[in-house]
N, CA, C and O atoms as CSV, one atom per row, in Angstrom:
chain,resi,resn,atom,element,x,y,z
A,1,PRO,N,N,-21.654,-14.381,-6.204
A,1,PRO,CA,C,-22.544,-14.577,-5.023
A,1,PRO,C,C,-21.676,-13.903,-4.128
A,1,PRO,O,O,-20.478,-13.760,-4.372
A,2,MET,N,N,-22.366,-13.377,-2.845
A,2,MET,CA,C,-21.856,-12.594,-1.718
A,2,MET,C,C,-22.388,-13.883,-0.889
A,2,MET,O,O,-23.467,-14.463,-1.008
A,3,LEU,N,N,-21.135,-14.198,0.127
A,3,LEU,CA,C,-21.274,-14.935,1.422
A,3,LEU,C,C,-20.934,-14.081,2.752
A,3,LEU,O,O,-20.180,-13.115,2.862
A,4,GLY,N,N,-21.795,-14.794,3.818
A,4,GLY,CA,C,-21.934,-14.340,5.107
A,4,GLY,C,C,-22.404,-13.297,5.147
A,4,GLY,O,O,-23.194,-12.984,4.256
A,5,SER,N,N,-22.064,-12.300,6.287
A,5,SER,CA,C,-22.635,-11.088,6.262
A,5,SER,C,C,-22.363,-10.068,5.007
A,5,SER,O,O,-23.056,-9.064,4.847
A,6,ALA,N,N,-21.647,-10.305,4.427
A,6,ALA,CA,C,-21.787,-9.569,2.978
A,6,ALA,C,C,-23.203,-9.635,2.632
A,6,ALA,O,O,-23.759,-8.549,2.468
A,7,ALA,N,N,-23.916,-10.729,2.485
A,7,ALA,CA,C,-25.082,-11.268,1.580
A,7,ALA,C,C,-26.208,-10.121,2.696
A,7,ALA,O,O,-27.106,-9.459,2.177
A,8,LEU,N,N,-25.964,-10.086,4.044
A,8,LEU,CA,C,-26.734,-9.087,4.786
A,8,LEU,C,C,-26.731,-7.944,4.562
A,8,LEU,O,O,-27.747,-7.362,4.945
A,9,ARG,N,N,-25.911,-7.288,4.034
A,9,ARG,CA,C,-25.236,-6.373,4.280
A,9,ARG,C,C,-24.865,-5.129,5.268
A,9,ARG,O,O,-25.071,-3.919,5.169
A,10,ASP,N,N,-24.219,-5.946,6.280
A,10,ASP,CA,C,-23.560,-6.102,7.484
A,10,ASP,C,C,-22.115,-5.172,7.102
A,10,ASP,O,O,-21.959,-4.049,7.583
A,11,ALA,N,N,-21.255,-5.709,6.318
A,11,ALA,CA,C,-20.298,-5.422,5.892
A,11,ALA,C,C,-19.984,-5.085,4.763
A,11,ALA,O,O,-21.011,-5.158,4.087
A,12,ASP,N,N,-18.778,-4.605,3.879
A,12,ASP,CA,C,-18.403,-4.631,2.568
A,12,ASP,C,C,-17.236,-5.406,2.432
A,12,ASP,O,O,-16.256,-5.445,3.175
A,13,LEU,N,N,-17.449,-5.976,1.463
A,13,LEU,CA,C,-15.911,-6.883,1.120
A,13,LEU,C,C,-15.294,-5.957,0.152
A,13,LEU,O,O,-15.942,-5.377,-0.719
A,14,LEU,N,N,-13.907,-5.824,0.345
A,14,LEU,CA,C,-12.810,-5.209,-0.680
A,14,LEU,C,C,-12.164,-6.475,-0.856
A,14,LEU,O,O,-11.898,-7.144,0.142
A,15,VAL,N,N,-11.877,-6.888,-2.016
A,15,VAL,CA,C,-10.989,-8.068,-2.728
A,15,VAL,C,C,-9.790,-7.099,-3.289
A,15,VAL,O,O,-10.348,-6.171,-3.874
A,16,SER,N,N,-8.746,-6.984,-3.331
A,16,SER,CA,C,-7.686,-6.567,-4.227
A,16,SER,C,C,-7.000,-7.973,-4.402
A,16,SER,O,O,-7.334,-8.965,-3.755
A,17,ALA,N,N,-5.982,-7.946,-5.371
A,17,ALA,CA,C,-5.274,-8.516,-6.182
A,17,ALA,C,C,-4.376,-9.125,-4.999
A,17,ALA,O,O,-4.110,-10.313,-5.181
A,18,ASP,N,N,-4.002,-8.722,-4.160
A,18,ASP,CA,C,-2.860,-9.264,-2.825
A,18,ASP,C,C,-3.816,-9.650,-1.576
A,18,ASP,O,O,-3.438,-9.954,-0.445
A,19,SER,N,N,-5.244,-9.557,-2.089
A,19,SER,CA,C,-5.816,-9.837,-0.633
A,19,SER,C,C,-5.888,-11.574,-0.412
A,19,SER,O,O,-5.559,-12.346,-1.313
A,20,ILE,N,N,-6.318,-11.978,0.785
A,20,ILE,CA,C,-6.136,-13.424,1.245
A,20,ILE,C,C,-7.426,-13.917,0.035
A,20,ILE,O,O,-7.017,-14.995,-0.396
A,21,SER,N,N,-8.677,-13.607,-0.618
A,21,SER,CA,C,-9.250,-14.334,-1.211
A,21,SER,C,C,-8.657,-14.634,-2.321
A,21,SER,O,O,-8.991,-15.739,-2.749
A,22,ALA,N,N,-7.406,-13.698,-3.365
A,22,ALA,CA,C,-7.346,-13.949,-4.450
A,22,ALA,C,C,-5.678,-14.611,-4.205
A,22,ALA,O,O,-4.931,-14.808,-5.164
A,23,GLY,N,N,-5.331,-14.860,-2.958
A,23,GLY,CA,C,-4.207,-16.087,-2.953
A,23,GLY,C,C,-4.278,-17.554,-3.477
A,23,GLY,O,O,-3.446,-18.099,-4.202
A,24,PRO,N,N,-5.364,-18.064,-3.004
A,24,PRO,CA,C,-5.398,-19.486,-3.454
A,24,PRO,C,C,-5.699,-19.359,-4.871
A,24,PRO,O,O,-5.312,-20.382,-5.436
A,25,ALA,N,N,-6.218,-18.548,-5.672
A,25,ALA,CA,C,-6.580,-18.383,-7.094
A,25,ALA,C,C,-5.064,-18.249,-7.821
A,25,ALA,O,O,-4.650,-19.074,-8.635
A,26,ALA,N,N,-4.421,-17.232,-7.446
A,26,ALA,CA,C,-2.675,-17.259,-7.789
A,26,ALA,C,C,-2.137,-18.407,-7.299
A,26,ALA,O,O,-1.080,-18.738,-7.836
A,27,ALA,N,N,-2.541,-19.093,-6.460
A,27,ALA,CA,C,-1.194,-20.755,-6.655
A,27,ALA,C,C,-2.121,-21.741,-7.297
A,27,ALA,O,O,-1.491,-22.789,-7.441
A,28,ARG,N,N,-3.138,-21.838,-7.670
A,28,ARG,CA,C,-3.731,-22.296,-8.490
A,28,ARG,C,C,-3.630,-22.238,-10.057
A,28,ARG,O,O,-3.639,-23.207,-10.817
A,29,ALA,N,N,-3.523,-20.803,-10.414
A,29,ALA,CA,C,-2.829,-20.350,-11.644
A,29,ALA,C,C,-1.200,-20.730,-11.861
A,29,ALA,O,O,-0.592,-20.944,-12.910
A,30,SER,N,N,-0.785,-20.732,-10.633
A,30,SER,CA,C,0.915,-20.786,-10.987
A,30,SER,C,C,1.089,-22.414,-10.891
A,30,SER,O,O,2.233,-22.747,-11.199
A,31,ARG,N,N,0.410,-23.282,-10.612
A,31,ARG,CA,C,-0.012,-24.695,-10.891
A,31,ARG,C,C,-0.119,-25.115,-12.255
A,31,ARG,O,O,0.607,-25.807,-12.968
A,32,ALA,N,N,-1.196,-24.528,-12.437
A,32,ALA,CA,C,-1.962,-24.358,-14.066
A,32,ALA,C,C,-0.513,-24.467,-15.140
A,32,ALA,O,O,-0.100,-25.345,-15.898
A,33,ALA,N,N,0.041,-22.918,-14.703
A,33,ALA,CA,C,0.955,-22.400,-15.589
A,33,ALA,C,C,2.046,-23.467,-15.767
A,33,ALA,O,O,2.471,-23.609,-16.914
A,34,THR,N,N,2.530,-24.193,-14.847
A,34,THR,CA,C,3.377,-25.094,-14.680
A,34,THR,C,C,3.399,-26.580,-15.430
A,34,THR,O,O,4.228,-27.226,-16.072
A,35,LEU,N,N,1.930,-26.773,-14.961
A,35,LEU,CA,C,1.288,-27.961,-16.176
A,35,LEU,C,C,1.309,-27.662,-17.103
A,35,LEU,O,O,2.007,-28.411,-17.787
A,36,ALA,N,N,0.662,-26.457,-17.908
A,36,ALA,CA,C,0.963,-25.895,-19.315
A,36,ALA,C,C,2.702,-25.972,-19.745
A,36,ALA,O,O,2.987,-26.478,-20.831
A,37,SER,N,N,3.621,-25.539,-19.000
A,37,SER,CA,C,5.093,-25.449,-19.906
A,37,SER,C,C,5.459,-27.258,-19.753
A,37,SER,O,O,6.067,-27.908,-20.604
A,38,ARG,N,N,4.831,-27.873,-18.270
A,38,ARG,CA,C,5.408,-29.423,-18.619
A,38,ARG,C,C,4.780,-30.319,-19.731
A,38,ARG,O,O,5.239,-31.384,-20.145
A,39,VAL,N,N,3.459,-29.581,-20.202
A,39,VAL,CA,C,3.102,-30.274,-21.234
A,39,VAL,C,C,3.348,-29.944,-22.647
A,39,VAL,O,O,2.988,-30.598,-23.626
A,40,ALA,N,N,4.144,-28.620,-22.618
A,40,ALA,CA,C,4.865,-28.427,-23.755
A,40,ALA,C,C,6.205,-29.259,-23.823
A,40,ALA,O,O,6.701,-29.603,-24.896
A,41,GLN,N,N,6.539,-29.440,-23.071
A,41,GLN,CA,C,8.144,-29.962,-22.622
A,41,GLN,C,C,7.599,-31.409,-23.161
A,41,GLN,O,O,8.120,-31.857,-24.182
A,42,PHE,N,N,6.689,-32.063,-22.585
A,42,PHE,CA,C,6.362,-33.559,-23.390
A,42,PHE,C,C,6.004,-33.507,-24.670
A,42,PHE,O,O,6.630,-34.346,-25.318
A,43,VAL,N,N,5.220,-32.841,-25.350
A,43,VAL,CA,C,4.707,-33.058,-26.626
A,43,VAL,C,C,5.940,-32.896,-27.307
A,43,VAL,O,O,6.116,-33.814,-28.107
A,44,ALA,N,N,7.362,-31.604,-27.269
A,44,ALA,CA,C,8.299,-31.337,-27.923
A,44,ALA,C,C,9.385,-32.722,-27.820
A,44,ALA,O,O,10.110,-33.040,-28.762
A,45,ALA,N,N,9.345,-33.454,-26.524
A,45,ALA,CA,C,10.051,-34.860,-26.565
A,45,ALA,C,C,9.773,-35.559,-27.323
A,45,ALA,O,O,10.544,-35.981,-28.185
A,46,ALA,N,N,8.515,-35.885,-27.192
A,46,ALA,CA,C,7.607,-36.786,-28.232
A,46,ALA,C,C,6.831,-36.280,-29.263
A,46,ALA,O,O,5.633,-36.042,-29.115
A,47,PRO,N,N,7.431,-36.101,-30.291
A,47,PRO,CA,C,6.562,-35.436,-31.145
A,47,PRO,C,C,5.275,-36.180,-31.883
A,47,PRO,O,O,4.568,-35.744,-32.791
A,48,ALA,N,N,5.222,-37.224,-31.311
A,48,ALA,CA,C,3.818,-38.151,-32.216
A,48,ALA,C,C,2.486,-37.484,-31.738
A,48,ALA,O,O,2.190,-36.882,-30.706
A,49,SER,N,N,1.809,-37.804,-32.841
A,49,SER,CA,C,0.487,-37.231,-32.912
A,49,SER,C,C,-0.543,-37.501,-31.593
A,49,SER,O,O,-1.444,-36.729,-31.265
A,50,THR,N,N,-0.247,-38.615,-30.996
A,50,THR,CA,C,-0.812,-38.949,-29.781
A,50,THR,C,C,-0.287,-37.932,-28.722
A,50,THR,O,O,-1.006,-37.250,-27.991
A,51,ALA,N,N,0.879,-37.933,-28.746
A,51,ALA,CA,C,1.360,-36.742,-27.500
A,51,ALA,C,C,0.673,-35.434,-27.759
A,51,ALA,O,O,0.228,-34.667,-26.906
A,52,ALA,N,N,0.654,-35.303,-28.967
A,52,ALA,CA,C,-0.243,-33.894,-29.328
A,52,ALA,C,C,-1.454,-33.711,-28.644
A,52,ALA,O,O,-1.888,-32.914,-27.813
A,53,HIS,N,N,-1.914,-34.818,-29.323
A,53,HIS,CA,C,-3.878,-34.863,-28.577
A,53,HIS,C,C,-3.589,-35.027,-27.169
A,53,HIS,O,O,-4.231,-34.162,-26.574
A,54,LEU,N,N,-2.923,-35.734,-26.359
A,54,LEU,CA,C,-2.939,-36.084,-25.117
A,54,LEU,C,C,-2.531,-34.734,-24.388
A,54,LEU,O,O,-3.024,-34.634,-23.265
A,55,GLY,N,N,-1.665,-33.584,-24.828
A,55,GLY,CA,C,-1.428,-32.654,-24.532
A,55,GLY,C,C,-2.390,-31.414,-24.596
A,55,GLY,O,O,-2.576,-30.544,-23.746
A,56,TRP,N,N,-2.993,-31.587,-25.935
A,56,TRP,CA,C,-4.085,-30.656,-25.885
A,56,TRP,C,C,-5.070,-30.944,-25.190
A,56,TRP,O,O,-5.828,-29.998,-24.974
A,57,PHE,N,N,-5.414,-32.164,-24.643
A,57,PHE,CA,C,-6.831,-32.510,-23.870
A,57,PHE,C,C,-6.292,-32.019,-22.895
A,57,PHE,O,O,-7.008,-31.189,-22.333
A,58,LEU,N,N,-4.927,-32.242,-22.262
A,58,LEU,CA,C,-4.314,-31.470,-20.846
A,58,LEU,C,C,-4.421,-29.868,-20.425
A,58,LEU,O,O,-4.541,-29.283,-19.348
A,59,LEU,N,N,-4.309,-29.408,-21.953
A,59,LEU,CA,C,-4.339,-27.869,-21.947
A,59,LEU,C,C,-5.790,-27.653,-21.843
A,59,LEU,O,O,-6.085,-26.887,-20.926
A,60,SER,N,N,-6.461,-27.965,-22.307
A,60,SER,CA,C,-8.302,-27.401,-22.599
A,60,SER,C,C,-8.805,-28.286,-21.405
A,60,SER,O,O,-9.783,-27.699,-20.944
A,61,LYS,N,N,-8.625,-29.170,-20.864
A,61,LYS,CA,C,-9.242,-29.813,-20.024
A,61,LYS,C,C,-9.137,-29.086,-18.243
A,61,LYS,O,O,-9.946,-28.598,-17.453
A,62,CYS,N,N,-7.420,-29.421,-18.254
A,62,CYS,CA,C,-7.043,-29.039,-16.913
A,62,CYS,C,C,-6.494,-27.641,-16.841
A,62,CYS,O,O,-6.994,-26.902,-15.992
A,63,ALA,N,N,-5.696,-27.252,-17.482
A,63,ALA,CA,C,-4.828,-26.061,-17.205
A,63,ALA,C,C,-5.754,-25.100,-17.709
A,63,ALA,O,O,-5.429,-24.012,-17.236
A,64,ALA,N,N,-7.242,-24.930,-18.804
A,64,ALA,CA,C,-7.536,-24.102,-19.062
A,64,ALA,C,C,-9.198,-23.417,-18.150
A,64,ALA,O,O,-9.897,-22.410,-18.258
A,65,SER,N,N,-9.201,-24.605,-17.335
A,65,SER,CA,C,-10.335,-24.597,-16.253
A,65,SER,C,C,-9.688,-24.435,-14.985
A,65,SER,O,O,-10.377,-24.980,-14.123
A,66,SER,N,N,-8.625,-23.901,-14.498
A,66,SER,CA,C,-8.018,-24.346,-13.491
A,66,SER,C,C,-8.881,-22.979,-12.566
A,66,SER,O,O,-9.366,-22.924,-11.435
A,67,LEU,N,N,-8.797,-22.267,-13.384
A,67,LEU,CA,C,-9.877,-21.062,-12.551
A,67,LEU,C,C,-10.907,-20.838,-12.322
A,67,LEU,O,O,-11.407,-19.916,-11.677
A,68,ALA,N,N,-11.334,-21.676,-12.839
A,68,ALA,CA,C,-13.239,-21.519,-13.107
A,68,ALA,C,C,-13.843,-21.253,-11.886
A,68,ALA,O,O,-14.648,-20.322,-11.854
A,69,TYR,N,N,-13.567,-22.022,-10.655
A,69,TYR,CA,C,-14.097,-22.290,-9.193
A,69,TYR,C,C,-13.824,-20.587,-8.979
A,69,TYR,O,O,-14.826,-19.942,-8.670
A,70,ASP,N,N,-12.562,-19.853,-9.122
A,70,ASP,CA,C,-12.212,-18.924,-8.706
A,70,ASP,C,C,-13.056,-17.722,-9.501
A,70,ASP,O,O,-13.747,-16.874,-8.936
A,71,ALA,N,N,-12.894,-17.813,-10.592
A,71,ALA,CA,C,-14.170,-16.738,-11.468
A,71,ALA,C,C,-14.931,-16.472,-10.525
A,71,ALA,O,O,-15.109,-15.288,-10.238
A,72,ARG,N,N,-15.765,-17.796,-9.587
A,72,ARG,CA,C,-17.238,-17.334,-9.396
A,72,ARG,C,C,-17.381,-16.476,-8.192
A,72,ARG,O,O,-18.305,-15.716,-7.903
A,73,LEU,N,N,-16.308,-16.740,-7.560
A,73,LEU,CA,C,-16.106,-16.137,-6.176
A,73,LEU,C,C,-15.246,-14.812,-5.756
A,73,LEU,O,O,-15.438,-14.061,-4.800
A,74,VAL,N,N,-14.389,-14.768,-6.617
A,74,VAL,CA,C,-13.455,-13.753,-6.559
A,74,VAL,C,C,-13.537,-12.880,-7.867
A,74,VAL,O,O,-13.505,-13.348,-9.005
A,75,PRO,N,N,-13.648,-11.528,-7.544
A,75,PRO,CA,C,-13.866,-10.507,-8.183
A,75,PRO,C,C,-12.932,-10.368,-9.614
A,75,PRO,O,O,-11.714,-10.407,-9.441
A,76,SER,N,N,-13.360,-10.230,-10.816
A,76,SER,CA,C,-12.585,-9.890,-11.626
A,76,SER,C,C,-11.174,-9.080,-11.435
A,76,SER,O,O,-10.151,-9.212,-12.107
A,77,VAL,N,N,-11.390,-8.277,-10.417
A,77,VAL,CA,C,-10.514,-6.978,-10.635
A,77,VAL,C,C,-8.900,-8.138,-9.732
A,77,VAL,O,O,-7.739,-8.196,-10.136
A,78,ALA,N,N,-9.401,-8.718,-8.736
A,78,ALA,CA,C,-8.574,-9.701,-8.108
A,78,ALA,C,C,-8.176,-10.533,-8.980
A,78,ALA,O,O,-6.963,-10.391,-9.135
A,79,LEU,N,N,-8.617,-11.369,-9.657
A,79,LEU,CA,C,-8.081,-12.434,-10.735
A,79,LEU,C,C,-7.420,-12.075,-11.614
A,79,LEU,O,O,-6.627,-12.861,-12.132
A,80,GLN,N,N,-7.553,-10.687,-12.083
A,80,GLN,CA,C,-6.603,-10.520,-13.440
A,80,GLN,C,C,-5.705,-10.859,-13.417
A,80,GLN,O,O,-5.431,-11.733,-14.239
A,81,PRO,N,N,-4.737,-10.441,-12.546
A,81,PRO,CA,C,-3.254,-10.781,-12.560
A,81,PRO,C,C,-2.965,-12.111,-12.711
A,81,PRO,O,O,-2.167,-12.443,-13.587
A,82,ALA,N,N,-3.660,-13.212,-11.759
A,82,ALA,CA,C,-3.234,-14.576,-11.856
A,82,ALA,C,C,-3.793,-15.195,-13.363
A,82,ALA,O,O,-3.187,-16.070,-13.983
A,83,SER,N,N,-5.229,-14.481,-13.876
A,83,SER,CA,C,-5.535,-15.607,-15.164
A,83,SER,C,C,-4.768,-14.602,-16.750
A,83,SER,O,O,-5.094,-14.734,-17.930
A,84,LEU,N,N,-3.987,-13.906,-16.305
A,84,LEU,CA,C,-3.243,-13.386,-17.398
A,84,LEU,C,C,-2.261,-13.679,-17.315
A,84,LEU,O,O,-1.707,-13.207,-18.308
A,85,ARG,N,N,-1.368,-14.348,-16.582
A,85,ARG,CA,C,-0.264,-14.959,-16.212
A,85,ARG,C,C,-0.935,-16.436,-16.788
A,85,ARG,O,O,-0.315,-17.017,-17.679
A,86,LEU,N,N,-1.699,-16.794,-16.476
A,86,LEU,CA,C,-1.994,-18.499,-16.667
A,86,LEU,C,C,-2.755,-18.471,-18.078
A,86,LEU,O,O,-2.728,-19.595,-18.579
A,87,ARG,N,N,-3.368,-17.612,-18.804
A,87,ARG,CA,C,-3.132,-17.371,-20.108
A,87,ARG,C,C,-1.967,-17.342,-21.078
A,87,ARG,O,O,-1.867,-18.037,-22.089
A,88,ALA,N,N,-1.243,-16.591,-20.709
A,88,ALA,CA,C,0.373,-16.214,-21.327
A,88,ALA,C,C,0.577,-17.782,-21.310
A,88,ALA,O,O,0.526,-18.474,-22.327
A,89,ALA,N,N,0.746,-18.125,-20.397
A,89,ALA,CA,C,1.576,-19.746,-20.833
A,89,ALA,C,C,0.571,-20.763,-21.307
A,89,ALA,O,O,1.003,-21.802,-21.807
A,90,ILE,N,N,-0.728,-20.570,-21.199
A,90,ILE,CA,C,-1.205,-21.859,-22.435
A,90,ILE,C,C,-1.474,-21.358,-23.728
A,90,ILE,O,O,-1.889,-22.065,-24.646
A,91,VAL,N,N,-1.191,-19.867,-23.834
A,91,VAL,CA,C,-0.819,-19.661,-25.359
A,91,VAL,C,C,0.629,-20.128,-26.036
A,91,VAL,O,O,0.953,-20.438,-27.183
A,92,GLU,N,N,1.282,-20.035,-24.878
A,92,GLU,CA,C,2.925,-20.371,-25.437
A,92,GLU,C,C,2.717,-22.144,-25.548
A,92,GLU,O,O,3.068,-22.849,-26.494
A,93,SER,N,N,2.040,-22.583,-24.275
A,93,SER,CA,C,2.261,-23.831,-24.610
A,93,SER,C,C,1.308,-24.476,-25.774
A,93,SER,O,O,1.620,-25.625,-26.088
A,94,ALA,N,N,0.344,-23.983,-26.364
A,94,ALA,CA,C,-0.682,-24.326,-27.339
A,94,ALA,C,C,0.127,-23.832,-28.769
A,94,ALA,O,O,-0.283,-24.072,-29.905
A,95,SER,N,N,1.221,-23.177,-28.468
A,95,SER,CA,C,1.589,-23.167,-29.713
A,95,SER,C,C,2.991,-24.004,-29.986
A,95,SER,O,O,3.585,-24.094,-31.061
A,96,VAL,N,N,3.227,-24.385,-29.162
A,96,VAL,CA,C,3.960,-26.012,-29.256
A,96,VAL,C,C,3.398,-27.222,-29.552
A,96,VAL,O,O,3.969,-28.133,-30.152
A,97,VAL,N,N,1.859,-27.237,-28.974
A,97,VAL,CA,C,1.135,-28.529,-29.097
A,97,VAL,C,C,0.754,-28.168,-30.389
A,97,VAL,O,O,1.605,-28.528,-31.203
A,98,LEU,N,N,-0.089,-27.660,-30.833
A,98,LEU,CA,C,-0.907,-27.630,-32.170
A,98,LEU,C,C,0.278,-26.837,-33.223
A,98,LEU,O,O,-0.017,-27.036,-34.402
A,99,GLY,N,N,1.767,-25.841,-33.017
A,99,GLY,CA,C,2.215,-25.586,-34.150
A,99,GLY,C,C,1.653,-24.881,-34.909
A,99,GLY,O,O,0.437,-24.837,-34.725
A,100,GLY,N,N,2.098,-24.189,-35.848
A,100,GLY,CA,C,1.728,-23.113,-36.570
A,100,GLY,C,C,1.978,-21.792,-36.486
A,100,GLY,O,O,2.865,-21.392,-35.732
A,101,ASP,N,N,1.114,-20.791,-37.369
A,101,ASP,CA,C,1.605,-19.528,-37.064
A,101,ASP,C,C,0.529,-19.245,-35.018
A,101,ASP,O,O,-0.571,-19.692,-34.692
A,102,TRP,N,N,1.308,-18.560,-34.360
A,102,TRP,CA,C,0.203,-18.285,-33.426
A,102,TRP,C,C,0.696,-16.655,-33.389
A,102,TRP,O,O,1.366,-16.365,-32.397
A,103,SER,N,N,0.492,-15.797,-34.153
A,103,SER,CA,C,0.599,-14.342,-34.012
A,103,SER,C,C,-0.647,-13.916,-33.086
A,103,SER,O,O,-1.414,-14.756,-32.615
A,104,ALA,N,N,-0.763,-12.679,-32.891
A,104,ALA,CA,C,-1.849,-11.769,-32.137
A,104,ALA,C,C,-3.161,-12.017,-32.575
A,104,ALA,O,O,-4.068,-12.430,-31.852
A,105,PRO,N,N,-3.265,-11.693,-34.071
A,105,PRO,CA,C,-4.654,-12.115,-34.454
A,105,PRO,C,C,-5.444,-13.757,-34.345
A,105,PRO,O,O,-6.601,-14.121,-34.139
A,106,THR,N,N,-4.402,-14.326,-34.552
A,106,THR,CA,C,-4.249,-16.157,-34.230
A,106,THR,C,C,-4.926,-16.095,-32.762
A,106,THR,O,O,-6.137,-16.274,-32.633
A,107,VAL,N,N,-4.243,-15.884,-31.879
A,107,VAL,CA,C,-4.474,-15.680,-30.438
A,107,VAL,C,C,-5.854,-15.404,-29.842
A,107,VAL,O,O,-6.509,-15.972,-28.968
A,108,ALA,N,N,-6.116,-14.108,-30.781
A,108,ALA,CA,C,-7.515,-13.532,-30.437
A,108,ALA,C,C,-8.694,-14.431,-31.419
A,108,ALA,O,O,-9.886,-14.126,-31.413
A,109,ARG,N,N,-8.405,-15.018,-31.841
A,109,ARG,CA,C,-9.542,-16.154,-32.840
A,109,ARG,C,C,-9.724,-17.283,-32.097
A,109,ARG,O,O,-10.796,-17.888,-32.092
A,110,ALA,N,N,-8.468,-17.722,-31.272
A,110,ALA,CA,C,-8.428,-18.811,-30.678
A,110,ALA,C,C,-9.369,-18.619,-29.481
A,110,ALA,O,O,-10.321,-19.369,-29.266
A,111,SER,N,N,-8.989,-17.386,-28.582
A,111,SER,CA,C,-9.543,-16.936,-27.366
A,111,SER,C,C,-11.307,-16.966,-27.671
A,111,SER,O,O,-12.084,-17.315,-26.783
A,112,LEU,N,N,-11.696,-16.620,-28.813
A,112,LEU,CA,C,-13.147,-16.475,-29.124
A,112,LEU,C,C,-13.767,-17.877,-28.949
A,112,LEU,O,O,-14.968,-17.650,-28.805
A,113,VAL,N,N,-13.665,-18.562,-28.917
A,113,VAL,CA,C,-13.932,-20.426,-28.948
A,113,VAL,C,C,-14.239,-20.771,-27.849
A,113,VAL,O,O,-14.467,-21.958,-27.616
């Protein structure tokens, strides 16, 4: 959706990865990536099944959806660097939380869900 004068076609709105509108998204992605790494540390330190369940819940509900608001407002070109960094952090943490084989095909299949 376009906001303000852009909706009235009075002005063009150009957004890039380093623009003001992409800055808050990058900050949210950075905080979510930190959360994802801390979740992995928590699960590794407490290998009980409840820790893994809690870790998966935090990854899937908090970290994975941290850019949902920005995805509605910021163009995908501007959001891509932050979302790729966040995806890498989530995949790395998910491999610790879930264990098992996390090769490229496994990650691709998990991304479809």
